[in-house]
C-alpha positions as CSV (number, residue, x, y, z in Angstrom):
1,X,109.2,113.5,85.1
2,X,110.3,117.0,85.8
3,X,110.5,117.8,89.2
4,X,109.6,114.0,90.4
5,X,111.5,113.1,93.7
6,X,111.2,110.2,96.7
7,X,111.7,109.6,100.2
8,X,110.7,106.5,102.7
9,X,107.6,107.3,104.5
10,X,109.9,107.5,107.5
11,X,112.0,110.4,106.1
12,X,108.6,112.0,105.2
13,X,106.1,114.2,107.2
14,X,102.6,112.3,108.5
15,X,101.1,115.2,106.7
16,X,102.6,114.0,103.3
17,X,101.1,110.9,103.5
18,X,98.0,111.6,104.9
19,X,97.9,113.9,101.7
20,X,98.0,111.1,99.4
21,X,95.7,108.9,101.2
22,X,93.3,111.4,101.7
23,X,91.4,111.0,98.2
24,X,89.7,108.3,96.2
25,X,89.6,104.5,97.7
26,X,92.8,104.6,99.5
27,X,91.1,106.6,102.1
28,X,89.4,103.4,103.1
29,X,91.5,100.4,102.8
30,X,95.0,102.9,104.0
31,X,97.3,100.1,102.8
32,X,95.8,97.2,105.0
33,X,94.4,94.9,102.4
34,X,97.7,92.6,102.5
35,X,98.4,93.2,106.4
36,X,95.4,91.3,107.8
37,X,94.7,87.6,107.5
38,X,91.3,88.0,107.4
39,X,88.7,90.1,105.1
40,X,89.7,93.6,105.9
41,X,86.2,95.5,106.1
42,X,84.9,92.2,108.4
43,X,87.6,91.9,110.7
44,X,89.4,95.8,111.0
45,X,88.2,99.3,111.5
46,X,88.5,102.3,109.9
47,X,90.3,103.8,112.8
48,X,92.3,100.7,113.5
49,X,93.5,101.1,109.8
50,X,94.2,104.6,110.3
51,X,96.4,103.9,113.2
52,X,98.2,100.6,110.9
53,X,99.2,102.9,108.3
54,X,100.6,105.8,111.2
55,X,102.6,103.0,112.7
56,X,103.8,101.0,109.7
57,X,105.2,104.3,107.9
58,X,106.9,105.8,111.1
59,X,107.0,109.1,109.7
60,X,109.8,111.5,111.1
61,X,111.6,108.3,112.6
62,X,114.3,107.5,110.3
63,X,115.6,104.9,112.6
64,X,112.4,102.7,112.2
65,X,111.3,100.9,109.1
66,X,108.7,101.9,107.0
67,X,106.3,100.5,104.8
68,X,106.3,102.4,102.1
69,X,107.6,105.9,99.7
70,X,106.3,108.7,99.2
71,X,107.0,110.8,95.7
72,X,106.9,114.4,95.3
73,X,106.4,116.6,92.0
74,X,107.8,120.0,92.6
75,X,107.9,119.5,96.0
76,X,104.3,118.2,96.7
77,X,103.4,114.9,97.7
78,X,101.9,113.0,95.1
79,X,101.6,109.3,95.3
80,X,102.8,106.5,97.4
81,X,103.9,102.9,96.6
82,X,103.9,100.2,99.3
83,X,107.2,98.0,99.1
84,X,108.7,96.2,102.0
85,X,109.4,92.5,102.8
86,X,107.4,90.0,101.7
87,X,106.9,87.9,105.3
88,X,105.3,91.9,106.5
89,X,102.5,90.6,104.5
90,X,100.6,87.6,106.0
91,X,97.3,87.4,104.0
92,X,99.7,86.6,100.8
93,X,100.3,83.5,102.8
94,X,96.9,82.8,104.0
95,X,95.4,83.1,100.8
96,X,94.6,79.9,98.8
97,X,95.9,81.4,95.6
98,X,99.4,79.6,95.0
99,X,100.9,82.5,93.1
100,X,100.8,84.7,95.6
101,X,103.4,82.5,97.9
102,X,105.9,81.6,95.1
103,X,108.8,80.4,96.4
104,X,108.2,80.8,100.1
105,X,112.1,79.9,100.9
106,X,113.5,82.8,98.7
107,X,114.9,84.7,101.2
108,X,115.1,88.4,100.8
109,X,112.2,89.1,98.6
110,X,110.3,92.5,98.9
111,X,106.7,93.1,97.8
112,X,105.5,95.8,96.0
113,X,101.9,95.9,96.6
114,X,99.7,98.9,96.2
115,X,100.3,102.5,94.3
116,X,98.1,105.6,95.8
117,X,98.1,109.0,93.5
118,X,96.5,111.5,94.6
119,X,93.6,113.7,93.0
120,X,94.9,116.1,90.5
121,X,98.4,114.2,89.6
122,X,96.7,110.7,88.0
123,X,97.4,109.9,84.4
124,X,100.9,111.8,84.7
125,X,102.9,109.0,84.6
126,X,104.0,109.1,88.3
127,X,103.4,105.3,89.2
128,X,106.0,104.7,86.4
129,X,108.4,107.2,88.3
130,X,107.3,105.2,92.0
131,X,108.0,101.9,90.3
132,X,111.5,102.9,89.1
133,X,111.5,104.3,93.1
134,X,111.3,100.6,93.9
135,X,114.3,99.5,92.6
136,X,116.7,102.4,93.8
137,X,115.1,101.9,97.2
138,X,115.4,98.2,97.2
139,X,119.4,98.6,96.3
140,X,119.6,100.9,99.3
141,X,118.2,98.7,101.9
142,X,119.7,95.2,100.4
143,X,116.6,93.8,99.0
144,X,118.0,90.9,97.0
145,X,114.4,90.6,94.9
146,X,111.5,92.8,94.2
147,X,108.2,91.2,93.4
148,X,105.0,92.8,92.2
149,X,101.6,91.2,91.5
150,X,100.2,93.5,88.6
151,X,96.7,93.6,86.5
152,X,97.4,93.3,82.1
153,X,94.0,94.4,81.2
154,X,92.7,93.0,78.0
155,X,93.3,94.7,74.9
156,X,91.5,98.1,74.6
157,X,90.3,97.5,78.3
158,X,90.8,99.4,81.0
159,X,91.7,98.6,84.5
160,X,89.1,99.4,87.3
161,X,90.4,101.1,90.0
162,X,90.8,98.2,92.8
163,X,92.6,96.6,90.4
164,X,95.0,99.4,89.2
165,X,95.8,100.3,92.6
166,X,98.3,96.4,92.1
167,X,100.1,98.6,89.5
168,X,99.8,98.0,85.9
169,X,101.9,95.3,84.2
170,X,103.5,98.0,81.8
171,X,104.2,100.1,84.8
172,X,106.7,97.1,86.3
173,X,108.3,96.3,83.0
174,X,109.3,100.0,82.6
175,X,111.2,99.3,85.9
176,X,112.8,96.2,84.6
177,X,110.6,93.9,86.2
178,X,110.0,90.6,84.3
179,X,107.2,88.5,84.0
180,X,107.4,85.5,86.3
181,X,104.1,83.7,86.4
182,X,100.5,84.3,84.7
183,X,98.2,83.1,87.2
184,X,95.0,83.8,85.6
185,X,94.1,86.1,82.6
186,X,94.8,89.5,83.8
187,X,97.2,88.7,87.0
188,X,100.5,88.2,86.8
189,X,103.9,87.6,89.2
190,X,106.5,89.9,88.4
191,X,109.9,90.2,89.7
192,X,113.4,92.3,89.4
193,X,116.7,90.8,90.4
194,X,118.9,93.2,92.4
195,X,122.6,93.0,92.9
196,X,123.1,94.2,96.3
197,X,123.2,92.1,99.2
198,X,121.6,93.1,103.2
199,X,124.3,95.3,104.8
């Protein structure tokens, strides 16, 4: 994509993060669905989710860890992808589905859990760029394995927004991820091995 660039959210501004999250369903979830062990709408308030995203993104604090990347198109904040160590997602471990906790002893796994694209930039291929950015970022931070949980719609079918937010299989495949498991008709577990070691 011409004019695409990305930054870890702790190198971006809080205004850029808010601009991406202020549209669609992302305005409610704030990338917290896998962060809380219970049912998100029951166990947290909107104010708590808003505050949690701000704290986790750590905008402007380059010495802190962050929870995702901001994608820019011609300098305008246009998308988000959540990527951080798998252990930072407690709901992956609290749910009953075994595919959400494969190889629990495997070290250096970072999970790619959510894509958000700002209105006006959808259907432009931005998620492909964001998925590729996770690979570059993973190598920079020393991740050993990247893991995602995308949806593969049936032939001729479209994914609804809530499904597409976890990413589509074809997007991950284009970034070099490989299918590890197919636990349901539509759900896939994908991984990308990285050659880096933690620095």
